[in-house]
C-alpha positions as CSV (number, residue, x, y, z in Angstrom):
1,X,12.2,23.6,-0.1
2,X,11.6,23.8,-3.8
3,X,9.7,20.7,-4.9
4,X,10.7,21.3,-8.5
5,X,14.2,20.2,-7.6
6,X,13.0,17.0,-6.0
7,X,12.5,13.7,-7.8
8,X,10.7,10.5,-7.0
9,X,12.8,7.4,-6.4
10,X,11.0,4.0,-6.0
11,X,12.6,1.4,-3.8
12,X,11.9,-2.2,-2.8
13,X,11.6,-2.5,1.0
14,X,14.6,-4.1,2.6
15,X,12.6,-6.8,4.4
16,X,13.3,-10.0,2.4
17,X,10.0,-11.6,3.7
18,X,7.8,-9.1,1.8
19,X,7.8,-7.8,-1.8
20,X,6.5,-4.2,-1.2
21,X,7.6,-0.9,-2.7
22,X,7.9,2.6,-1.2
23,X,8.6,6.0,-2.7
24,X,11.2,8.5,-1.6
25,X,11.5,12.2,-2.5
26,X,15.2,12.9,-3.1
27,X,17.1,16.1,-3.5
28,X,19.6,16.8,-6.4
29,X,22.4,15.2,-4.3
30,X,20.3,11.9,-4.0
31,X,19.5,12.3,-0.3
32,X,16.0,11.2,0.8
33,X,13.9,14.1,2.0
34,X,10.8,12.1,2.6
35,X,9.7,8.5,2.3
36,X,6.3,6.8,2.3
37,X,7.7,4.1,4.6
38,X,9.7,6.1,7.0
39,X,7.2,8.9,7.4
40,X,3.8,7.1,7.1
41,X,4.6,3.4,7.1
42,X,2.9,3.1,3.7
43,X,4.1,0.5,1.2
44,X,2.7,-0.5,-2.2
45,X,2.3,-3.9,-3.9
46,X,3.7,-2.7,-7.2
47,X,6.5,-0.4,-8.3
48,X,3.9,1.5,-10.5
49,X,1.6,2.2,-7.5
50,X,4.5,3.5,-5.5
51,X,5.6,5.8,-8.3
52,X,2.1,7.2,-8.8
53,X,1.8,7.9,-5.1
54,X,5.2,9.6,-4.9
55,X,4.3,11.8,-7.9
56,X,1.0,12.8,-6.2
57,X,3.0,13.7,-3.0
58,X,5.6,15.7,-4.8
59,X,3.6,19.0,-5.2
60,X,2.3,18.8,-1.7
61,X,5.8,19.0,-0.2
62,X,6.3,22.6,-1.2
63,X,3.0,23.5,0.6
64,X,4.1,22.1,4.0
65,X,7.9,22.7,3.9
66,X,9.2,25.8,5.6
67,X,10.7,28.4,3.3
68,X,14.2,29.5,4.1
């Protein structure tokens, strides 16, 4: 997977009882490839914190993703 083609999308968690944010790495078609919530149950108290964490994760994805 080419991380240069991925982008970070920040989302509010769907639970109405909390106001927490997560990041998703999405491909050019808009499909989520990885999510801080789905993969690691990690959420952030602000949109900015989630964005920064997603941007830090982005270059790591190419290191762990299989080439094909």
